[in-house]
C-alpha positions in Angstrom: 4.8 3.1 -18.0 3.7 2.9 -14.4 -0.1 2.6 -13.9 -1.8 5.3 -11.9 -2.4 4.1 -8.3 0.7 1.8 -8.4 3.0 1.8 -5.4 5.7 2.7 -7.9 4.0 5.8 -9.3 6.3 8.8 -8.9 9.5 6.7 -8.4 12.2 8.1 -10.6 14.0 5.9 -13.1 17.7 5.4 -13.4 19.9 4.3 -16.3 22.6 1.7 -16.0 25.2 1.3 -18.7 26.3 -2.3 -19.3 29.9 -3.2 -20.3 28.9 -3.5 -23.9 27.5 0.0 -23.9 23.8 -0.8 -23.9 21.7 1.1 -21.4 19.1 -0.4 -19.2 16.4 1.7 -17.5 15.1 0.7 -14.1 13.1 2.2 -11.2 15.1 3.5 -8.3 14.4 1.9 -4.9 11.0 2.6 -3.3 11.4 3.4 0.4 8.5 2.6 2.6 6.7 5.6 4.1 6.5 5.9 7.9 3.0 5.0 8.9 2.9 8.1 11.2 3.2 10.3 8.0 0.1 8.8 6.4 -3.3 10.3 7.0 -5.4 8.0 9.2 -8.6 6.8 7.4 -9.9 4.2 9.8 -9.3 0.7 11.3 -10.2 -2.7 10.1 -10.6 -5.6 12.5 -9.5 -8.9 10.8 -12.1 -11.6 10.7 -11.5 -15.3 10.1 -11.0 -15.8 6.3 -10.2 -12.1 5.6 -7.8 -11.5 2.7 -5.8 -8.3 2.2 -7.1 -7.8 -1.3 -10.7 -8.0 -0.2 -10.0 -5.5 2.6 -8.4 -3.1 0.1 -11.4 -3.5 -2.2 -13.7 -2.6 0.7 -11.7 0.4 1.9 -10.1 1.7 -1.3 -12.5 0.4 -4.0 -9.6 -1.5 -5.6 -8.1 -4.9 -4.5 -4.7 -4.0 -6.0 -4.3 -1.2 -3.4 -3.5 -3.9 -0.7 0.0 -2.5 -0.5 -1.4 0.7 1.1 -2.6 -1.4 4.1 0.8 -3.2 4.2 2.6 0.2 4.3 0.3 1.6 7.0 1.0 -1.4 9.2 4.8 -1.7 8.5 4.3 -5.2 7.0 7.0 -6.7 4.9 4.9 -9.9 4.5 1.4 -8.7 3.7 -0.2 -12.1 4.3 0.9 -11.9 7.9 -1.6 -9.0 8.4 -4.6 -11.3 8.1 -3.1 -14.4 9.8 -4.7 -13.7 13.3 -8.4 -12.8 13.6 -9.0 -9.8 15.8 -5.9 -7.9 14.7 -6.6 -4.2 14.1 -5.3 -2.9 10.8 -4.6 0.7 10.3 -6.2 2.0 7.1 -4.4 5.1 5.8 -4.5 7.4 2.8 -1.5 8.0 0.6 1.3 10.5 1.5 0.1 14.0 1.0 -3.6 13.1 1.1 -5.8 15.3 3.3 -7.0 13.8 6.6 -10.2 11.9 6.0 -11.6 8.5 5.1 -10.6 6.2 2.2 -13.0 5.9 -0.6 -15.0 2.7 -0.7 -16.6 1.3 2.4 -16.6 2.4 5.9 -14.0 1.0 8.3 -15.1 -1.6 10.8 -14.5 -0.6 14.4 
């Protein structure tokens, strides 16, 4: 079962039949959303020592939602987002969410 709030929530499953007849279930591929399709919720300016999980906890109230920030900034390597202080990170809401602010804290300018 996929946990609510997981990046894999809503991804359909597929069944693969092995040569011996056994069937194996797996998730289909998750395609990254286009950042332009996500509702803008704010901006976070990276400070020295920032970590993506802590930024997610501040803006979404859950450190495991770091992947939302990675998706909103087209990052394949999430750690790269906090490597350079001063970088402006886009904070976005999930696909289909109404325009507004993420729950949790206010975005830093």
